[in-house]
C-alpha positions in Angstrom: 52.3 46.9 235.5 54.0 49.6 233.4 53.1 53.2 233.6 54.3 55.9 231.4 53.3 58.9 229.4 52.7 58.9 225.7 51.8 61.5 223.1 49.6 60.7 219.9 50.1 63.7 217.7 48.4 62.7 214.4 45.7 60.5 213.3 48.3 58.2 211.9 50.0 57.9 215.2 46.5 56.9 216.7 46.1 54.4 214.2 49.6 53.0 214.4 49.3 52.8 218.2 46.0 51.1 218.2 47.3 48.6 215.9 50.5 48.0 218.0 48.6 47.5 221.5 45.8 45.4 219.8 48.5 42.6 219.1 48.9 42.0 222.8 46.6 40.0 225.2 47.1 42.1 228.3 45.0 45.1 229.2 46.4 48.6 228.2 44.4 51.7 229.5 45.0 55.3 228.8 44.0 58.0 231.3 43.5 61.7 230.6 42.3 63.7 233.4 39.2 61.9 235.1 38.7 59.7 231.9 40.1 56.2 231.5 39.6 54.3 228.1 40.8 51.2 226.6 43.9 51.7 224.5 42.8 49.3 221.9 39.7 51.5 221.0 40.4 54.1 218.3 37.0 55.8 219.2 38.0 56.0 222.9 41.3 57.6 222.0 39.7 60.2 219.9 37.4 61.1 222.8 40.5 62.2 224.8 42.3 65.5 224.8 45.4 64.6 222.5 47.0 67.9 222.9 48.6 66.9 226.1 50.5 63.7 227.2 48.3 60.7 228.1 49.1 58.4 230.8 49.4 54.7 229.7 49.0 51.8 232.2 49.7 48.4 230.8 49.2 45.0 232.8 52.4 43.4 230.9 54.9 42.9 233.6 58.3 43.7 232.0 57.4 42.7 228.4 60.6 44.1 226.7 59.1 43.7 223.1 56.0 45.8 224.0 58.1 48.4 225.9 60.4 48.8 222.8 57.6 49.0 220.2 55.8 51.9 222.2 59.0 53.9 222.6 58.2 56.1 219.6 55.1 57.4 221.4 56.6 57.9 224.8 57.1 61.4 226.4 60.3 61.7 228.7 
């Protein structure tokens, strides 16, 4: 499992992020505070506080392609 923090600043960021993670068969969850939602759900993402970084948990092992594609959204 891969865990990292992401930031979705704009509506386009959310749309592009959902399109990206929806291409993969493994589960991807986003956690903000006590809420955990499916990262493939655009409505779920909009229910989170997008002003702060969001924790991403992906059950992908070390899928280098996935990690490279989500790099623009990651927060260091």
